[in-house]
C-alpha positions as CSV (number, residue, x, y, z in Angstrom):
1,M,115.3,140.1,188.1
2,G,116.6,140.8,184.6
3,S,119.5,138.2,185.5
4,K,116.7,135.6,186.5
5,L,114.7,136.2,183.3
6,S,117.7,135.2,181.1
7,T,117.5,131.9,182.6
8,C,113.9,131.1,181.4
9,H,113.9,129.2,178.2
10,Y,110.7,129.3,175.5
11,R,110.2,127.7,172.4
12,K,111.3,130.2,169.8
13,L,108.8,131.5,167.4
14,D,109.2,133.5,164.1
15,I,107.7,136.5,165.5
16,T,108.5,140.2,163.8
17,S,108.2,142.0,167.1
18,E,107.2,140.8,170.7
19,N,106.0,144.3,171.2
20,K,104.1,144.4,168.2
21,R,100.8,146.1,168.5
22,F,97.4,144.5,167.0
23,D,94.1,145.8,165.9
24,I,91.8,145.2,168.8
25,N,88.9,144.8,166.0
26,M,91.0,142.3,164.2
27,Q,89.9,138.7,163.9
28,G,92.1,135.6,162.8
29,Y,90.9,131.8,162.8
30,H,88.8,130.6,165.7
31,D,89.7,127.5,167.2
32,T,86.8,125.4,167.4
33,Q,86.8,121.9,166.3
34,E,84.1,120.4,163.8
35,S,83.4,116.9,163.5
36,E,80.7,115.4,160.9
37,G,81.1,112.1,162.3
38,G,80.9,113.1,165.6
39,E,82.6,111.6,169.0
40,A,83.8,108.8,166.8
41,D,86.0,111.0,164.4
42,L,87.5,113.5,166.9
43,H,90.9,111.3,166.8
44,T,91.3,111.7,163.4
45,Y,91.8,115.6,163.3
46,I,94.7,115.0,165.5
47,V,96.6,113.1,162.9
48,G,95.8,115.6,160.4
49,C,96.4,118.7,162.3
50,R,97.9,121.5,160.1
51,K,98.2,124.0,162.9
52,N,100.2,122.0,165.0
53,P,101.6,118.5,163.3
54,G,102.8,116.1,166.0
55,H,101.3,118.3,168.9
56,K,104.8,118.4,170.4
57,Q,104.1,121.4,172.4
58,F,101.2,120.2,174.0
59,I,101.6,118.3,177.2
60,P,99.2,115.7,178.7
61,V,98.0,116.8,181.7
62,D,98.8,113.4,183.7
63,T,102.3,113.7,182.5
64,F,102.7,117.3,183.1
65,T,105.5,118.0,185.9
66,L,107.6,120.7,187.6
67,K,110.1,120.3,184.6
68,H,108.0,121.1,182.0
69,L,107.8,124.8,183.7
70,P,110.6,127.6,182.4
71,Q,113.8,126.9,184.8
72,C,113.2,130.1,186.3
73,L,109.5,129.4,187.3
74,Q,109.8,125.9,188.3
75,D,107.7,126.7,191.4
76,N,106.0,124.3,193.4
77,D,102.8,127.0,193.8
78,L,103.0,127.6,190.4
79,Y,102.7,123.8,189.3
80,E,100.1,123.0,191.9
81,F,98.1,126.2,190.7
82,I,98.1,125.0,186.8
83,K,97.3,121.3,188.1
84,S,94.3,122.9,190.0
85,M,93.5,124.9,186.9
86,A,93.6,121.7,184.7
87,D,91.2,119.8,187.2
88,L,88.5,122.6,186.3
89,T,89.0,122.8,182.6
90,V,86.0,120.7,180.6
91,R,85.6,120.0,177.2
92,V,82.4,121.6,175.7
93,G,80.4,119.7,173.1
94,V,77.6,121.4,170.9
95,T,75.5,119.9,168.3
96,M,73.5,123.1,167.2
97,S,74.1,126.6,165.5
98,S,71.9,129.4,166.3
99,T,69.9,131.2,163.4
100,Q,70.7,134.4,165.5
101,R,74.6,134.3,165.0
102,P,75.5,137.4,163.3
103,K,77.2,137.4,159.8
104,F,80.1,139.4,160.5
105,W,82.1,139.9,163.9
106,P,81.2,143.2,165.6
107,K,82.7,146.1,164.0
108,T,84.4,144.1,161.1
109,T,84.1,142.5,157.8
110,H,85.1,139.1,159.0
111,L,82.7,136.4,158.8
112,Y,81.3,135.2,162.1
113,P,82.1,131.4,163.1
114,F,79.1,129.2,161.7
115,Y,76.9,131.9,160.5
116,R,73.8,130.5,158.7
117,M,74.6,126.8,159.8
118,S,71.6,125.7,161.9
119,D,70.9,123.3,159.2
120,R,73.9,121.1,160.4
121,I,74.3,119.2,163.2
122,N,77.6,118.5,163.4
123,L,79.3,118.0,166.7
124,R,81.7,120.9,167.5
125,T,84.2,121.1,170.4
126,G,85.7,123.9,172.4
127,S,87.1,124.0,176.1
128,G,85.9,125.9,179.2
129,R,86.7,126.1,182.8
130,V,84.5,125.6,186.0
131,W,84.0,128.9,188.0
132,Y,82.2,129.2,191.3
133,V,80.5,125.9,192.9
134,N,77.8,126.5,195.3
135,K,75.4,123.5,197.4
136,F,71.9,124.4,197.8
137,Q,69.2,122.7,199.8
138,D,65.6,123.7,199.3
139,G,66.8,126.9,197.3
140,V,69.2,128.2,200.3
141,V,72.8,128.4,199.6
142,Q,75.0,126.2,202.0
143,D,78.3,125.6,203.2
144,G,79.6,129.4,203.1
145,G,78.5,130.3,199.7
146,Y,76.8,133.7,198.9
147,R,74.9,133.1,195.6
148,C,71.0,132.7,195.5
149,S,69.1,130.3,193.2
150,D,66.1,130.5,191.5
151,Y,64.6,127.3,192.1
152,K,63.5,125.3,195.3
153,K,64.5,121.8,193.9
154,C,67.0,120.6,191.8
155,W,66.5,121.4,188.1
156,C,68.7,119.2,186.3
157,R,67.4,116.9,183.3
158,K,66.9,114.0,185.6
159,C,64.9,116.1,188.1
160,E,62.9,117.9,185.5
161,V,61.1,114.8,184.5
162,S,60.9,113.2,188.0
163,D,58.1,113.6,190.5
164,L,60.7,113.1,193.2
165,K,63.2,116.0,192.3
166,S,66.3,116.3,194.8
167,N,66.3,119.3,197.4
168,V,69.9,119.1,197.3
169,W,72.0,120.0,194.5
170,W,75.2,122.1,193.1
171,E,75.3,124.7,190.6
172,F,78.5,126.1,189.2
173,D,79.6,128.2,186.3
174,I,81.5,127.8,183.2
175,Y,83.3,130.3,180.9
176,T,83.5,129.6,177.6
177,A,84.0,131.9,174.0
178,A,80.7,133.0,172.9
179,H,81.6,131.9,169.1
180,V,81.7,128.3,170.9
181,I,78.0,128.8,172.8
182,F,76.2,131.7,171.5
183,D,72.9,131.8,173.0
184,D,70.3,129.4,174.8
185,L,69.3,127.5,171.8
186,E,72.9,126.4,171.7
187,A,73.1,125.8,175.4
188,I,70.2,123.4,175.4
189,H,72.4,121.2,172.7
190,T,75.6,121.4,174.8
191,T,77.2,118.7,176.7
192,L,80.3,119.2,179.2
193,R,82.8,116.7,179.7
194,L,84.2,116.8,183.1
195,F,87.8,115.1,184.1
196,Y,88.6,114.0,180.7
197,D,92.4,113.8,181.7
198,T,93.1,110.7,179.5
199,E,91.8,109.0,176.7
200,D,90.8,106.1,179.5
201,S,89.1,108.7,181.7
202,P,85.5,107.7,182.8
203,V,82.9,109.7,181.1
204,V,81.6,112.3,183.5
205,T,79.1,114.6,181.7
206,V,76.7,117.5,182.5
207,D,74.0,118.4,180.2
208,K,71.9,121.0,181.8
209,V,73.2,124.1,180.8
210,S,71.7,127.9,180.4
211,V,73.4,131.2,179.0
212,V,73.9,133.9,181.8
213,N,75.5,136.4,179.6
214,V,77.0,136.3,176.1
215,N,79.1,139.1,174.8
216,I,80.3,138.6,171.3
217,E,82.4,141.9,171.3
218,Y,84.5,140.3,174.4
219,D,84.0,136.7,172.9
220,C,83.0,135.6,176.3
221,C,80.1,133.4,177.3
222,W,79.0,132.8,180.8
223,L,77.1,129.6,181.7
224,K,75.1,128.1,184.6
225,C,75.1,124.4,185.0
226,V,73.7,121.9,187.8
227,T,73.9,118.6,189.3
228,C,72.6,116.6,192.1
229,D,75.1,113.9,191.9
230,T,76.4,114.1,195.1
231,I,79.7,112.7,194.3
232,L,80.2,114.9,191.6
233,G,79.0,117.9,193.7
234,K,81.4,117.6,196.4
235,K,84.3,116.9,194.4
236,L,83.7,120.2,192.3
237,K,83.4,121.9,195.5
238,E,86.5,120.6,196.8
239,M,88.4,121.5,193.7
240,W,87.2,124.8,193.4
241,I,88.4,125.7,196.9
242,H,91.8,124.2,196.3
243,F,91.9,126.3,193.4
244,K,91.1,129.4,194.9
245,N,93.8,128.8,197.7
246,V,96.4,127.9,195.4
247,W,95.5,130.8,193.2
248,E,96.0,133.5,196.0
249,N,99.6,132.1,197.0
250,V,100.9,132.6,193.2
251,W,99.1,135.9,192.7
252,K,100.9,137.4,195.6
253,K,104.0,135.7,194.5
254,Y,104.2,137.2,191.2
255,K,101.9,140.2,190.9
256,D,104.6,142.7,191.0
257,K,106.9,140.7,188.5
258,R,104.5,139.7,186.0
259,S,106.2,142.1,183.1
260,N,109.4,140.5,183.8
261,Y,108.2,136.8,183.0
262,K,105.3,137.3,180.6
263,F,104.5,133.7,181.3
264,N,101.1,132.4,180.1
265,V,99.4,128.9,180.2
266,I,96.5,127.3,178.7
267,V,94.8,123.9,179.4
268,S,92.5,122.7,176.6
269,H,91.1,120.2,174.9
270,P,92.7,120.1,171.7
271,H,90.8,118.2,168.6
272,G,88.0,117.5,171.4
273,C,89.9,115.1,172.9
274,S,91.9,114.8,176.2
275,K,93.3,117.6,178.4
276,Q,96.5,119.1,177.5
277,V,98.6,121.8,179.1
278,S,100.5,124.3,176.8
279,V,103.0,127.1,178.5
280,G,104.3,130.1,176.4
281,Q,104.8,133.9,176.6
282,W,102.5,136.5,176.2
283,R,103.4,138.9,173.6
284,D,101.2,142.1,173.7
285,R,98.4,143.5,175.9
286,Q,95.8,145.9,175.0
287,E,93.2,147.4,177.4
288,V,90.2,148.7,176.3
289,G,87.4,149.9,179.3
290,G,88.9,147.6,182.2
291,R,89.4,144.8,180.0
292,C,92.4,143.2,178.2
293,K,93.1,141.3,175.2
294,F,96.4,139.6,175.0
295,T,98.5,137.9,172.1
296,Y,100.7,134.9,173.0
297,T,102.7,132.2,171.9
298,T,101.1,129.7,173.9
299,C,100.2,126.5,171.7
300,T,96.5,125.9,170.9
301,C,94.6,123.8,168.2
302,P,91.1,123.4,166.8
303,G,89.1,122.6,170.3
304,S,90.9,125.3,172.2
305,S,88.5,127.7,171.8
306,G,87.2,129.0,175.3
307,A,89.8,127.6,177.2
308,H,90.9,129.9,180.2
309,V,93.8,131.9,179.3
310,H,96.1,132.5,182.5
311,C,98.6,135.4,182.3
312,L,101.1,135.0,185.4
313,G,100.4,137.7,188.0
314,Y,97.5,139.0,186.5
315,D,94.0,137.9,187.7
316,D,93.6,140.3,190.9
317,W,90.8,137.7,192.0
318,A,90.1,134.3,191.5
319,W,87.4,135.2,188.8
320,S,88.6,135.8,185.3
321,D,86.5,136.0,182.2
322,L,89.8,135.9,179.7
323,V,89.3,132.9,177.3
324,H,91.2,131.8,174.1
325,S,89.8,133.1,171.2
326,G,91.7,132.2,168.2
327,S,94.9,132.7,165.6
328,F,96.2,135.4,163.9
329,E,98.9,133.7,162.2
330,P,101.3,130.5,162.9
331,G,102.5,130.6,166.3
332,L,100.6,133.7,167.4
333,N,97.3,133.1,169.1
334,Y,94.9,135.7,170.7
335,S,92.1,135.8,173.9
336,G,88.9,137.6,174.0
337,F,88.5,140.6,176.1
338,G,88.8,139.7,179.9
339,V,88.8,141.1,183.2
340,V,92.3,140.4,184.7
């Protein structure tokens, strides 16, 4: 396996030690994108980006090919998995900051993002990923799902104000970072943009979002979303089923080799713009209470906060809440704590 590893080619970075340890309570810089001018100004942040000028390490999802993977990992199953992971990646847009945000990150003296900024209504963007898609009819889960719903009719914004609420709908989860969406007040002011693969992609949004659970220590936010759009619901369901199938192939193939490759991939929406793939290596891993936190060289930018972090060979089930949290220094990023 060592000889195979020598054929892997990754971008070289000025990291003092590949195995250097990090303080699990240390916090760097978050990767959300603020925009005073809202949607219209997002592209200006790409031009002026200081973290990754030129964005050379980002690969537009529509041009991502097998050749973008390290030579030793140019595997069709892995490529298909990353594409399916990209299909489920969403842009998260929030226009409200809660008054309940703490002053500091837990157990630190580092200021928590957007503390005391509830008087500002700037757009901020992050990333997230769809998780579990279930169809419901009259409150009963359909097509082999196992979850229950608190509703007998669709509870999307359109149906909320309609006398003819749909009796068929789809519920799905989103995982993102807690510093992107902190509580239900912020969730009410959240819009998810789906399938934003290119700048010309049709605008597909979901704006009925509620918080299931937030953990600021793990920097993880679990959301519940809903749609009664039949085309959208069926498309998400198909994508989720395909993702689970290709995930299983990849996990079985690489679970015993994960420490050899240390391969890491993130799909996100840098600067709130179209979807990008970035590949690299994880550098360090710390486990606390059954959860893991990783550092990695994989490229991120403002707008990447909340994106799913996939470390090859981990995720022993298709469910994982490991999300991108921020950066310690140029070239070294870190996740929240997740179950992998």
